[in-house]
C-alpha positions in Angstrom: 68.1 151.6 137.0 67.3 149.3 134.4 68.3 152.1 132.0 71.8 152.7 133.6 72.2 148.6 134.2 71.6 148.1 130.2 73.4 151.2 129.6 76.7 149.8 131.1 76.5 146.6 129.5 75.3 147.6 126.5 78.8 147.7 124.9 80.3 144.6 126.2 77.0 142.9 125.1 77.3 144.2 121.4 80.9 143.3 121.2 81.1 140.0 122.7 78.1 139.3 119.8 80.2 140.5 117.2 83.2 138.6 118.3 81.3 135.5 118.1 80.4 136.4 114.8 83.8 136.9 113.5 85.0 133.8 115.5 82.7 131.4 113.8 83.5 133.2 110.2 86.4 130.3 109.7 83.6 127.8 109.5 82.3 129.1 106.3 85.5 128.8 104.6 85.1 124.7 105.0 84.7 123.4 101.1 83.3 119.9 100.1 81.7 117.7 102.3 82.9 119.1 105.6 81.2 122.2 104.5 77.8 121.1 103.5 77.7 119.6 106.9 79.0 122.2 109.2 77.8 125.4 106.9 74.2 125.3 108.2 74.5 124.9 111.8 77.4 128.0 111.7 74.3 130.0 109.8 71.8 129.0 112.9 74.2 129.7 115.7 75.1 133.4 114.3 71.1 133.8 113.9 70.6 132.8 117.3 73.3 134.9 118.5 71.8 137.9 116.8 68.2 137.4 117.8 69.4 136.9 121.5 71.1 140.1 121.3 68.7 142.3 119.9 66.0 140.7 122.8 68.7 141.6 125.2 69.1 144.7 124.2 65.3 145.6 123.5 62.7 143.6 125.1 64.5 142.2 128.6 64.8 145.7 129.9 61.3 146.4 129.2 60.2 143.1 130.8 62.6 144.5 133.9 61.0 148.0 134.0 57.6 146.3 134.1 58.7 143.3 136.9 60.4 146.2 139.2 57.3 148.6 139.1 54.8 145.6 139.7 56.5 143.2 141.7 58.5 143.4 145.6 61.6 141.7 144.8 63.3 140.6 147.8 66.2 142.8 149.1 68.8 139.9 148.8 70.2 137.5 145.8 68.5 134.4 145.7 70.1 131.2 147.8 72.0 129.8 143.9 73.7 133.2 143.7 74.7 133.9 147.6 76.0 129.9 147.4 77.9 130.8 144.4 79.3 133.7 145.7 80.1 132.6 149.4 81.7 129.5 147.7 84.0 131.7 144.8 85.1 134.5 147.8 87.9 131.9 149.6 88.9 131.0 146.2 89.3 134.8 145.3 91.0 135.5 148.2 93.1 132.7 147.4 93.9 134.0 143.6 94.6 137.8 145.3 97.2 136.4 147.9 99.1 133.8 145.9 98.7 135.3 142.3 102.2 133.6 141.5 101.0 130.2 142.4 97.7 130.4 140.6 99.4 131.8 137.3 102.2 128.9 137.6 99.6 126.5 138.0 97.6 127.8 134.8 100.6 127.8 132.9 101.3 124.1 133.7 98.3 123.3 132.8 98.4 125.2 129.4 102.0 122.7 128.9 100.4 119.6 129.9 97.7 120.4 127.3 99.8 121.3 124.7 102.2 118.1 125.0 98.8 115.9 125.1 97.6 117.8 121.5 100.3 115.7 119.7 99.5 112.3 121.1 95.5 112.6 119.5 95.0 110.8 116.4 93.1 112.6 113.5 89.9 111.9 111.6 87.7 113.5 109.1 84.6 113.0 110.4 83.5 110.5 113.4 82.9 107.1 112.3 79.1 106.5 111.5 77.4 104.2 113.4 75.1 103.0 111.0 72.9 99.6 111.3 72.8 99.2 108.1 75.9 98.1 106.1 76.7 98.0 102.5 79.4 95.7 102.1 81.4 94.5 99.0 82.9 91.6 97.7 85.5 91.4 94.4 86.5 88.1 93.4 89.3 87.8 90.7 88.3 89.3 86.8 87.1 86.4 84.8 85.0 84.8 87.4 81.2 84.0 86.2 78.1 85.7 87.3 77.2 82.1 88.7 80.6 81.9 90.4 80.0 85.1 92.3 76.6 84.2 93.1 77.4 81.1 94.8 79.9 83.0 97.1 77.7 85.6 98.1 75.1 82.8 98.7 77.7 81.0 100.9 78.3 84.2 103.0 74.5 85.1 103.4 74.0 81.5 105.2 76.7 82.1 107.2 75.7 85.1 108.9 72.2 84.4 108.3 72.5 82.0 112.0 74.6 84.7 113.8 72.2 86.9 116.4 74.2 90.1 115.4 72.8 90.3 112.0 68.8 90.9 111.4 69.1 90.1 107.6 71.6 89.8 105.0 71.0 90.0 101.3 73.5 89.7 98.3 73.5 91.4 95.3 75.3 90.1 92.2 75.7 91.6 88.2 73.4 94.9 87.6 70.6 95.5 85.8 70.6 97.1 82.5 71.0 101.1 82.2 72.6 100.4 85.7 75.0 103.7 86.7 77.0 101.3 88.5 79.6 100.0 85.6 81.0 97.1 88.0 81.8 93.9 86.6 80.2 90.5 87.0 83.0 89.7 89.3 81.6 92.6 92.5 79.2 91.1 94.7 77.0 93.7 97.0 76.4 91.9 100.6 73.8 94.4 102.3 73.8 93.2 105.9 71.4 94.9 109.3 73.1 95.1 112.1 70.5 93.8 115.1 70.1 96.1 118.7 72.5 93.4 120.3 75.3 94.5 117.6 74.8 98.1 118.5 75.9 97.6 122.0 79.4 96.4 120.8 79.2 98.1 117.0 83.3 97.0 116.2 83.3 93.4 117.4 79.8 92.7 115.2 81.5 94.4 112.6 85.1 92.5 113.2 82.9 89.3 113.5 81.4 90.2 109.9 85.3 90.6 108.3 86.0 87.5 109.6 83.4 85.7 107.6 84.2 87.5 104.4 87.8 86.5 104.7 86.9 82.9 105.3 85.8 82.7 101.5 89.1 82.0 99.2 89.3 84.3 97.1 87.8 87.3 97.8 88.5 90.9 98.5 86.3 92.2 100.9 85.4 95.5 101.6 83.2 96.6 104.9 81.3 99.7 105.7 78.1 101.8 105.8 76.0 103.5 103.4 76.7 106.6 103.9 80.7 106.2 104.8 81.0 104.5 101.7 79.1 107.6 99.6 81.6 109.9 101.5 84.6 108.0 100.5 83.4 107.2 96.8 83.1 111.6 96.6 86.2 112.0 98.5 88.6 109.8 96.3 86.8 107.8 94.0 86.8 104.6 95.9 85.0 103.0 98.7 87.5 103.1 101.0 88.9 105.7 103.9 92.4 105.6 102.3 93.5 105.3 98.3 97.1 105.0 97.4 97.2 105.9 93.7 99.7 104.6 91.7 100.2 106.8 88.3 102.5 105.8 85.5 102.7 104.9 81.6 102.9 100.5 81.9 100.4 98.7 83.0 102.5 95.8 84.3 104.9 98.2 86.4 102.0 99.5 87.8 100.7 96.5 88.7 104.2 95.1 90.1 104.8 98.4 91.8 101.0 97.9 93.9 102.0 94.5 94.5 104.9 96.2 96.6 102.7 98.4 98.2 100.1 96.2 99.1 102.7 93.5 100.7 104.5 96.6 102.6 101.4 98.7 104.3 99.7 94.6 105.2 101.6 94.3 108.4 100.9 97.9 109.6 98.5 97.8 112.7 94.8 99.2 112.0 94.9 98.6 108.3 92.2 96.4 107.2 90.0 95.3 103.7 93.7 96.0 102.0 92.7 95.4 98.2 94.8 95.5 95.1 92.8 97.0 92.0 92.2 93.4 90.1 94.1 94.6 86.5 94.5 91.1 85.6 95.8 90.0 82.1 92.6 87.5 80.6 92.1 86.2 77.2 90.7 89.1 74.4 90.7 88.9 71.0 93.2 91.8 69.7 93.0 93.4 66.7 96.4 94.7 64.9 95.2 96.9 62.2 98.1 97.2 58.7 98.4 100.7 58.2 100.1 100.3 54.4 97.5 97.7 53.3 94.9 100.0 54.4 96.3 103.3 52.7 97.1 101.2 49.6 93.7 100.4 49.3 92.7 104.0 49.9 91.3 103.1 53.4 91.8 105.1 56.8 92.0 103.9 60.5 88.9 106.0 60.9 86.8 103.3 58.2 88.1 100.2 59.7 87.7 101.5 63.1 84.2 102.0 62.2 83.4 98.7 60.8 84.8 96.9 63.3 82.6 98.6 65.9 79.5 98.0 64.0 80.0 94.4 64.1 80.8 93.6 67.8 79.0 97.2 69.0 76.2 97.0 66.5 74.3 100.6 65.1 70.8 101.6 64.9 70.0 102.1 61.4 66.5 102.2 61.7 62.6 101.8 63.8 60.2 99.2 63.5 56.4 101.1 64.7 54.2 98.1 66.8 51.3 98.0 68.0 50.0 102.1 69.1 53.1 104.4 69.5 55.5 102.0 70.4 58.8 101.5 68.4 61.6 98.9 68.3 65.1 100.1 67.1 66.9 98.2 64.4 70.5 97.5 65.2 73.0 96.2 62.6 75.5 93.7 64.3 77.5 90.7 64.0 75.3 87.4 65.6 76.3 86.5 69.0 78.0 83.0 67.8 80.1 85.1 65.3 81.6 87.8 67.5 83.8 85.5 69.4 84.5 83.5 66.0 88.1 84.7 64.6 87.2 83.6 61.2 83.6 85.2 61.0 85.7 88.8 62.2 88.4 88.1 59.8 85.6 87.8 57.4 84.1 91.0 58.1 83.2 92.6 54.4 85.4 96.4 54.2 84.0 98.4 50.8 87.0 100.0 49.7 86.9 103.5 47.6 87.4 101.1 43.9 84.1 99.6 44.9 85.7 96.3 45.8 84.7 94.1 48.7 87.4 93.0 50.8 87.4 91.1 53.9 89.0 92.7 57.5 91.7 89.9 57.9 93.5 91.8 54.3 93.8 95.0 56.4 94.6 93.6 60.4 95.9 90.5 62.0 92.8 89.3 64.2 93.9 86.7 66.9 93.8 85.6 70.6 95.9 87.8 73.2 96.1 88.8 76.7 95.6 92.3 78.1 94.3 93.9 81.3 90.5 93.5 82.3 90.5 96.8 82.9 92.1 100.3 81.9 91.8 103.2 84.7 92.9 107.0 83.7 93.0 110.0 86.2 94.1 113.2 84.8 95.3 111.6 81.1 97.7 108.9 83.4 97.2 105.4 83.7 97.0 104.2 87.5 96.2 101.3 89.8 94.8 102.1 93.3 95.6 100.3 96.4 92.6 100.9 98.7 92.2 100.2 102.8 90.2 100.7 105.6 91.4 101.3 109.3 90.1 99.5 112.2 91.4 100.6 116.3 93.7 103.0 115.0 93.2 106.8 114.5 92.7 107.4 110.6 95.9 110.0 110.7 98.0 107.6 112.4 97.7 104.7 110.2 97.8 107.2 107.6 101.5 108.7 108.5 102.8 104.9 108.9 101.9 104.2 105.6 103.6 107.2 103.7 106.9 106.5 106.2 107.1 103.0 104.8 106.3 103.5 101.2 108.8 106.0 101.4 111.0 103.9 103.4 110.6 100.2 101.1 109.5 101.4 97.7 111.8 103.2 94.9 109.8 104.6 92.0 111.4 104.5 88.7 111.3 107.0 86.5 107.9 108.5 85.5 105.7 106.7 88.3 104.3 108.7 91.2 102.0 108.1 94.2 99.7 110.5 95.4 97.4 109.5 98.9 93.8 110.0 98.9 90.9 109.7 100.6 89.1 110.8 104.1 92.7 112.2 105.7 93.5 114.3 102.7 90.3 116.1 103.2 91.2 116.7 107.1 94.6 117.9 106.3 92.9 120.2 103.5 89.7 121.2 106.2 92.5 121.5 109.5 94.2 123.9 107.4 91.3 126.1 106.2 90.5 126.7 109.7 93.8 127.5 111.6 94.6 129.7 108.6 91.1 131.6 109.3 91.0 131.5 113.3 94.3 132.9 113.2 92.8 136.1 111.0 89.9 136.2 113.2 91.6 135.9 116.5 93.4 139.1 114.6 90.0 140.8 114.2 88.7 140.1 117.6 92.2 141.6 119.2 91.6 144.3 117.4 88.0 144.6 118.7 89.0 144.1 122.5 91.4 146.4 122.1 88.8 149.3 121.7 86.9 148.5 123.7 89.2 147.8 126.8 91.9 150.6 125.3 94.7 148.3 126.9 97.3 145.8 124.7 98.3 144.0 128.0 94.3 143.6 129.1 93.5 142.8 125.7 96.2 139.9 125.9 94.7 139.4 129.2 92.0 138.5 127.8 93.0 136.0 124.9 94.6 134.0 127.8 91.2 132.9 127.9 91.5 130.4 124.5 94.9 128.5 126.0 92.7 127.9 129.0 89.6 126.9 127.2 91.8 124.5 125.2 93.1 122.6 128.4 89.3 121.4 129.1 88.3 120.8 125.5 91.8 118.1 124.8 91.4 116.5 128.4 87.3 116.2 127.2 89.0 114.4 124.0 91.5 112.4 126.0 88.7 110.6 128.1 86.9 110.0 125.0 88.8 108.5 122.5 91.9 110.5 121.9 90.7 111.5 118.4 90.6 114.7 117.1 88.5 115.4 114.0 86.7 118.2 112.1 83.5 118.2 113.9 86.7 118.7 117.4 88.0 121.8 115.4 84.5 123.3 115.4 83.7 122.7 119.1 86.8 124.5 119.5 85.9 127.7 117.8 82.6 127.3 119.6 84.1 127.0 122.9 86.9 130.1 121.8 83.7 132.3 121.3 82.2 132.0 124.6 85.6 132.0 126.3 86.3 135.1 124.9 83.3 136.7 125.9 83.3 136.1 129.6 86.8 137.6 129.7 85.8 140.8 128.1 82.9 141.2 130.7 85.1 140.6 133.5 88.0 143.1 132.4 85.3 145.5 130.8 84.0 145.4 134.6 87.3 146.1 136.0 88.1 149.0 133.9 84.9 150.8 134.9 85.2 150.6 138.7 88.8 151.4 138.6 87.7 154.5 136.6 85.5 155.7 139.7 88.9 155.6 141.7 88.9 152.1 143.7 91.6 150.4 145.0 92.9 148.0 142.6 92.3 144.4 144.7 88.9 146.0 145.5 88.2 146.6 142.1 89.2 142.5 141.3 87.0 141.8 144.9 84.1 144.0 143.6 84.6 143.6 139.8 84.7 139.9 139.9 81.8 139.3 142.4 79.6 141.2 140.4 80.1 139.2 137.0 80.3 135.9 138.2 76.5 135.4 138.0 76.5 136.0 134.7 79.9 134.2 133.6 78.6 131.2 135.6 75.1 131.7 134.3 76.7 131.9 130.1 78.7 128.4 131.2 76.1 127.1 132.9 72.9 127.2 130.2 76.3 126.8 127.6 77.0 123.1 129.3 73.4 122.3 129.7 72.6 123.0 125.9 75.4 120.5 125.0 75.0 118.1 128.1 72.3 115.8 125.9 74.5 115.8 122.8 77.8 114.7 124.7 75.6 111.9 126.2 74.1 111.0 123.5 75.7 107.6 121.6 73.4 106.3 119.8 73.4 106.7 115.6 72.8 109.8 114.4 74.5 112.2 116.9 78.2 111.0 115.5 78.8 114.5 114.0 77.7 117.1 116.9 78.8 115.0 119.9 83.0 115.3 119.3 82.0 119.3 118.9 79.3 119.1 122.2 82.4 117.3 124.0 85.0 120.0 123.9 82.8 122.8 124.4 81.6 121.3 127.6 85.3 120.5 128.5 86.6 123.7 128.0 83.9 125.6 129.5 84.4 123.4 132.4 88.4 124.7 132.8 87.5 128.1 131.2 85.1 129.6 133.6 86.9 128.2 136.6 90.3 129.4 135.7 89.1 132.7 134.4 87.8 133.3 137.7 90.6 132.5 139.4 93.3 133.4 136.6 92.6 136.9 135.4 92.0 138.4 139.2 95.8 136.7 139.7 97.1 138.6 136.6 95.1 142.0 137.4 96.7 141.0 141.6 100.1 140.9 139.9 100.4 143.2 136.5 97.4 145.3 137.5 99.1 148.5 136.8 100.4 147.4 133.4 96.7 145.6 132.5 94.4 148.9 133.2 93.9 151.5 130.4 97.0 154.3 130.7 94.6 157.2 131.2 92.0 155.5 133.7 95.3 154.2 135.7 96.8 157.9 136.1 93.7 158.8 137.0 
């Protein structure tokens, strides 16, 4: 008996395992941050499926044989199986007697789910619920380190009296050799949220943002350590959205940037809005006279090297101290001379003729105004308008920003705008998952056609996918209404389980019809026999995801949306599969069954 049962389920077990492997293949198409996050999870899931399938085909039959040989089992099913069958029988009979109503109701559910989909917000990854926040405050260029430090200390005193923050520290300036090349007008304000603040984290962050905004001339950027690092990797700025404006003229770039900033500021959900502070500040400007240099046999490179040595210095040797310590000997102008125009004009320049002439003979040196910083990307100058999002889904805010800029901003010739940030990665990841999921569905359809030997039956099994979609979308709607890459991975996981359950049910129908049973009896016996297997598959999967779905603490942000989708989809997929597939076969059985089997 054990051997015959094992042989009966061997093909659907192997095929369902292969289907799950194919379903999960699109996960490995993800690149960038999302690929590094989800690829290990996909590998772990596939290895566990392979191991469980091997155990189901080898060890489990052997253990069952030993159990049957040494244990007297009860003649009747357990009370759980009996209760499930008793509850399912009237529903099954209703599906057989009223297949049109059942199919109409299922179609209505799918239509409602498709109507819900466009209303969902979109995110790249769920917001990280970090307790540690690494916030930055930017003052105007030219502000001294002392003034920046005073602003940071004033903010620190305000925050320390609030019970929402455990501790606050301010970091201004940077150490020698620090890789963070920020100016002295930037300070970092590190904040640790208290346990009370974590109960309503958005409200605590809103209070923190208000404290920043009370400081005049300060542009804040609020966020956690992980989210900031991720934003920097994705767009190069510590914000969820980066609007990059490219063009040749710095003054025109700033004018366009100001227009963009003012245009999107009223949009709901836009917070921490900043225009990159490229401002004209006083500079020492040196303009070389090419004709005078050429007349004296000098090149621009020689003059530039002389100025660089005078202002930035050049190592000309080393002094050996006690032991093995060595100190570089640097040649350059004294600090007070580097800020003196007369001293700069008097820098001696050696000519090929052997004479020494002052730099002022070959250059015009004077004070002037120039940009404090010039940033480039892909060789082009740019200025960045950055913003975070609060209270609304990222995708919705980005759409509003793009529409506003398209309608209100007219770009001159030679200037363009590109959008970067989390939403860009979300669009790329979504496109990859959809494309490779469609390819996976084609492969799965071919595998199922080989198994059930009927194209209509294959399509009937694939009906499980929109049925699973219903519960997943409803679960998302009830838990915030935001669709992320993690949610899409949840749908992929869900579709694998749904297709496997449909395959088990249809394969059983085909086997029983091949034995010559009447159609409705095939549906009754086949559905009741596979009931326990389908319910146990769904129940174990649901119980496995339940702790993740209910875990709202920090550290569960990535997997929780995935678990919510799987849990909600399993409920509708399992219930509707056990009702809709029998109704489909009751209504269209002669087309759904394999042709040769139906004629037999």
